[in-house]
Structure formats: C-alpha cells, structure tokens
N, C-alpha and C positions, 0 to 999 in steps of 0.2 A: 759046522762050524759057522762058516760063512753066510749060512741060511741064519742061524741065530744072531751073527752081528747085524745082519740086515733088518731083521726083526727090534733090534734095539735102536738102529738108528733111526727108522720110522719114528719108535715110541719117544725118542729123542727129540724128532721133529715135530710129533705132534704137540708134545708140552710146550717147545718153542712159539710152534702157532698158536695155541689156544691160550697160553697163560702169560705172555708177556705181550698183550695188549687188552681190549676191552677194558673193566673196570682198573686195568692197569696202568693206562695210560697217563702222562704224564703232560705232555705237552698239548693239548687238545688243537691249537692252530697246524694244519696242513703246511708242511713246507716253511716254516717263520722265518726262515734266513733268504728263502730265495734262490737257494742253491741248485734245486733241480729244477729243470728248465724242458719245455717241449716248444716244438715250431722254434727252435733256435737256431735254426737257420736260415730263418729269412728274416726280414729288415724288425728290428727293433718294436719299432710300433705295433709289431704283429706276433711280436716272440710272447709266452706266455711261461713265467713259473707254474710248475704243477701244483694243484688245487686253488689258484688265485682267476679270478674271473673280474667281470665288469656285472654291474647288476643287469643291466642290459645286455644280454651275450651278443650282439650285434653290432655294439658299439665301444669306444674307444673308454679304458680308465685309468691306466698308467703306463708307463715306460718302464721295461725291465734296461737296467746298465750292469756291464760285468767286465772285470778283468781279465776276463777268462775267453778263450776263444768258443763259438763261432762270433759271439757279439763282438768281444774286445773295444769296448768304446767309451771305457773311463781312462782317467778322469775329466776328458772334454764333452761328453755328450748333453749332459742336464747341469751340470755345474761342476766344482773342482774337488768334492768329497769323494774319499775313498770307504769303501762300506766298513761297518763297525766290526763284523766277522765275517769268516768268508771272503767270496770272490765278486758276490752279485747283491743288487741294491733296486729298490723300484722309484721313481719320482711321478709325482702328479699333479693336476692343479688342487689347491684348497680356497681360493680366494682371486676373485679379479671385479677390481673396481673401475675400470677403464670406460670410455664412452664405445671404445671399439669392440666391448666384451657383449656377448648375448648372455641370458640366463641358461642359454643350453650349453656354452662352453665353459663354465666358469669352475667347474668341481670334477674330480674323476671316480671317488668311492672305489676304493678297491675289495673287493669281496673275497672270501675264503671260506671253505666249505670246512665243515670241522670234521676230525676226524670221527666223533661219534656226538651224538645228541648229548646235553648237559643233564647231569642229575638234578632233580627237584628238591630245592630248598636248601641247596648247597653253595658254600661260600667259592667264589671264585677269584683270583688275582688276575687281572690281564694289563698288560704292559707294549707299548712299540717304540720307537725311537725313531725321534725326526730331526732332521737340519735343514735350514733353510739353504737354497738354491742361492749362489753368489751374485746374482741379478736383481733380485725381488728387491722392488721398492717399497716395500713394505713390510713389518713381522706384525704376526696377529696372535690373539688367543685361543682360535676355533679350531681345539684338537679334539675329535672325538670317538668313540670307537662302541658302535651298536653291536648287539647282538638279536637277532631276530629268526621266525620261522621260516615256514616254505612260500607265507605271504609276501615274501621279498621278491618271490618270482613274479611277484604282478607289476613290478616297477619297471616302465617304458624307455623312462629318460631318466639315466642317473645322472647327467652334465648339471640338473636345476638344484639348486639350495634343498637340501630332502629336510624343512625345518619341522613335517611331522614325525619323523623318527627322534626319540628321545635316548640319546646315548646312556647305557648304564655307564659309562666310564668316559668324563669331561674334563679336559682341563682347566683350573679354576679361572672364573672371568679375570680378566684385567691380566692374567700371568703370561706377558708377550712374549711370544719366543723369538729371541733377535741372532740366535747363536748361528754363523755360518761355518764355524769351525769344528765344533764339538758337537757331539749327537746326546739329543736331549729326551730322558724317557716320558712319554705318559703314561700314567698308571692309574690302576684304581681296583676295586672290589665290589664286587657287587652277587645278590644271592638268585639264583636261576630259578628260573620257572618250569624247567626239563623239556620246555619246547624248542628250545634255540639249534639251530644246526649250521647258521651261517654265522660270519664274523663280517664286520665292514668297518672300513676306517674311512673318516673324512674330516670335514667341516660341517657339521647339522644346523648352524648358525646361519639365519640372515643376513646378507651383507649390512644391513642395518646394526644387525643385534652384534657382530663380530667387532670387538675392540683392535684399532689399528695402532702401528707407530712408523714412522718413517725409519727405514734400514736403509737403504740405498739411493740418495736423489740423483745420482746422476745418470738414473735410466726413467726419470720422468719426463715425460707425463704418463707413460703407461704404469697404470697403480695394480701389481698384481702380485699373488704370492704361490709360488712351486715349492715344493716340499718332497724332499728325500727321503725315504722311510726305510728302515732295517729292524729285525728280530721281533718279530712278534709274539708274542706267546700267552698262551690261557692257561691256567695251572691251580687246581684243586687248593684252597688257603690251606687245609689239614692233609695235604697229599701224606700218604705215609710211605715209608722206605718200601721198597720192595725188591727183595733178593730172590724170590724165583721159587718154583716149588723143588721139594727134593727131589733128588735124580738117584737112580741106580745106574751104571754105566758097566759094560765091562772095558777089561784092562787095557790100556792105550785106544779108548775111545774120547771124546769131549763131550762138554755139555756146554750149554747157554744158560748162565746165570743174571738176573737182574731183568730192568724192562727195556725195552728198543734203546737203544741211544737216540738224544733229543741233544742238540746246543744248548736250549733251554735248562737242561736236568743235570746236564755231564758236571758243570762244575760244581756243582752241588753234594756230587756222590763220592765217597771214598773210600775203596774197598781195601781189606785186611784179610787176612789167612791167620785163623788160629794156628798156633796160641799169640803169634805175635801181632799184638796191636799197637803197637809201637811205629812198623815200618809198613806205610800204603804199598799195594801190588797195583791198583791203578785207581782212576780218577776218570769215571764214566758212569753212565746209568746201568750199563750191562754188556757182557763180553762174554769170550768163549773161554773156557778153561780145560787142562787136560791135565788131572791129578794122578801120579802115580799110586797113591794111596788112600785112601778115604778121609776126605776133607771136610771143615769147615769154614764157609766165608762169610765175612760179617761187611755187611756197607753202613755209611754212617752218610747221612741224608741233611744237608742243611740249606734250604733254599728262603727265598728272601721273606714270603710270606707266610711261612710254616716254623714251627719249632724244632728242633733237634730230633731227630727220627733215628731210629736203629732196625734193621732186620739180617737175620742168618739164611743160610740154605748150606745143605749135607750134602753131599755128592758122593755116593758109595760103591766102590770098586767092590763089585760082585764077582769071585772067582771061582764059584761053584753053581752058578745058576739058578740058584733056588727062586730068583725072582723071574724070571723069564719062564719056568716052568709052573707056577702059579697064574702069571700072566696069559700063559698058552690055555691053561684050566679052564680059566675065567672065561674066555675067550670061545673055547668050545662047549660050555655049557650056558652061553647067552643067546640065545634066538629071536628071531623078528618075523612076523609073518602077521598077513597074508604080504606077499613080495613078489610082484609089483603090489601096490595100495592104490587103492583109490578113496580110499576114508583112514579111520583110525590104524595107527599100526600099533600091534599088539608084540609086548616083549615079555620073554620070559626068561628070569635069572635065577642063578644057582640062589640055594636056600640060605645062603651065608654070604652077606652082601652087605657094604655100607655108601651103595652109590646113593648120591641125592640130589645132583644135576645132571643135564645132556644139553649137547650144543649141537645143532644140526648145521653143518654146512654144505654148498653146493656145488656141482660139478668144478668149477674155478676157484674152490677153497675157500669162499667167502662165508663168512659167518651170516646164517638168516633167523637163527633163533638161541637164545641160551635162558634156560629156563630149570627152576626144581620139578624134582619128580617124587611123585609119592607110590611107592611099592607097597603093595597088599597081596598077600599070599605069593609072594615070589612073581608076582605079576603087575604089568602097568598099561596104561593106554595113554599114546602119544597122538596128538588129532595133524594130519597132515591136510586138512581142508584149504587153509590160505598159500597152499607150495603150488608153484607153474609143473608141469610135466617136465619129470625129468629126472636125472641119476641124483642121489645126495647120500651126505655120509650123518651118520648119528656116532656121537663121542658120548664115552662115559669114563670119568676119571676116577680110577680106582687105588688100592695104597700100592700096587707095583705100576703104576704106569698109564697111558690112555688106550682104551678099547676102541675100536671104529669099527662098526658095521655098515654095510652100502645097503641101499635100497632105492627103489623107483615109483615114482609117483604118475599116477596116470588117472585117464577120465574113468 
C-alpha cells in the first residue's frame, strides 16, 4: 500500500509540475512585486529581487527598498512611500536635467526576464505602478514599457536615454504624473511578435521630448525625477480560466488545482465547490485540496483585460485502485530504445493509446521541449540531436496520469 501511495504522490507531483505552467502561465513577469530577493544581506545598492537586473549586468539599474529585514530601509530610503502590495518596492531614475547630470547616470531601466517567450500574434495587457519620490523637483510624462529579444544583451550602457527602443506601452504624451502619495498605473495592450523574452521599464524619451512640470521647487536648481515602481504584470488579454487537469487520488491524499498563485491573478479568481455556487471556498489562482469524496471544483475568473471566464476540475477518490493498475500496465508496455542514445529515441506504445504530446525535462526538472507526437503502428521517433549529454526524462500524459521514462543522451 505504501508503494502504491508513493506512485500516486509522484503522479500528483508530475501533474502539478507539468501542467500548472507553460501555456497556463498567468503573469509572465518574474517576481513582479519584488518580494523574492537574492543577495539581500548586502547593501541595498547591490541587492537584487529575483528575475530583475540591469541591461548592463555590471551596472546599476535600481535600488530595492523593503519593510522586511535584512533590508528594512523603508519608508526613509528613497522617499516616504510604502509598497502598494507586500513589503518591497524598487526605485530608479527616470529623468535628470541638471547641469550636474551626465548622460550616463540619468536613467535606470530595470529589466525582467519573462517566465517564457510571448506567443506570436497574441494580445497582452501590460501594467506597472509608479509614484514620485517626495524630493522630485519635476513631474514627467515619460513612462514606458519595452518588450525585447536577446538583442538587449548587446546594450552596454543602460544609463543613457534609450531613445532607439520604441516601447510597446507608453504613457500618453503630456499625461504628466505628479502624485507622491498614491500609486498610478502605467498600462496598455500590444500584439506580441513571439520573440519577446525581456521586459524593460523606464523613460525611453529624450530629455527634449520629455514633457515636464515643476513638482517641488524647494529642491531646485537640481532638476530630476526618481520614481518608485511596484506590481509589474503582463497577462494575455484573453487569458482562459484554468482549474487544472482532472485528478485521481487515493483516500486521504491531496491534489493541487488551478495555476501557480501570483499576486496579479489571485484577486481575479474565485473558487467554488459544487453544488454550492453561492459560498466561495478561496480567492487565489491555485491551491491544494483534500476532498473526502469525489468532488468538482469551479473557478470564476474576472481580470482587468478579459471577459468573465470559467473552468472546472474533478478530483476523483479512487478506492479500488483501478486507475493505478491501468497506469502501471501502460508503464510496463511502453519501451524506449536505444538507451543510452546518440540519435533518435525509438518509442513503442501499447496498441491502444491516445497520447498526443510529449515533454522532455533535464536532470534539474527544467522543461527542455514540449511537442506533439505522431504515433504510427504503435511506434514513434523522437530526435535528441539538440540535447547535451546527460540524463533526461520523457513524459506522456494519458487518461490516468503522467507516465515518465528516463533516458541518457551520449555522443
């Protein structure tokens, strides 16, 4: 019984790992509210929220500020503002017009590595929130959001006005933001080319093209604008609600339903357990459930950029182990060869199968490839020519769960 329960646990983990990500991503921005930090035990100038860097990795781009230790440098570090959500925000330069400024230290341009490349010809909603530092002498209209490919890695000096980058999302001209108290949203939609892998925040206008208004004359003649940034998001405009794949579990076990929680998606998701559609059971993108009987869960999703969406998931309690028996039978009757392989991987399936896709992951669990599969005469070939030498896993989704086989790639 312990062995069977261990197998069921592995199935549930694989389902969670493989299908609560990829095309099911909600917010494409990594760590959009800056709560996850690395190098946080050193000075704020070098502490880095996970997923965020400068365009030039050797240069400064922004300063993190947090209510939480070990930083604990709010509210008196960069201004007097508290985070819009959570405990952490970042601050950076958006404009400098003083004689003391050089062209190299005007701008910060924080860069984010997206969770995945964007989908071609897909409409996305982008948003981030800004707030003026209390000591800013002027307010500006130059707030943009640029999405680019790997060519951004060739930029060596991120402090210059990057006027050659045309942001897909741009604050309207002359919409000058003066607020030092409330957070103001910079938002817009655009159609992706499919090559975007980074998001960059900043003022992409030249100084001459940036419209300004005096905000705080007490600090003149210094002319500059430092901006606090919070809650960055990038979401498909027509993002479907996602309750997750149906599960079969043993009595007493748990299942994860929905997509990975994210602050940008969570408030728009309300969960119910049938037949009760009046009283909600949670407000979050995804969570663990432990039903005592076979149960159907419903998620209602309403986001800023999309219409009302619904999805359901059924968690079945299996008392007779029929599902695990069938899963084991499929596993015993799928073979891969040669193993190790230096070329194509040949896969033999049972005569009755509805497998349509496969996923390859490396020894760290990172997904390397996900493709459709064409099975003819119960066999198919999978190329491994692009894989480095090492240990890999190939995963197949069937009605009863996830089947996983290991193989080794060699020269």
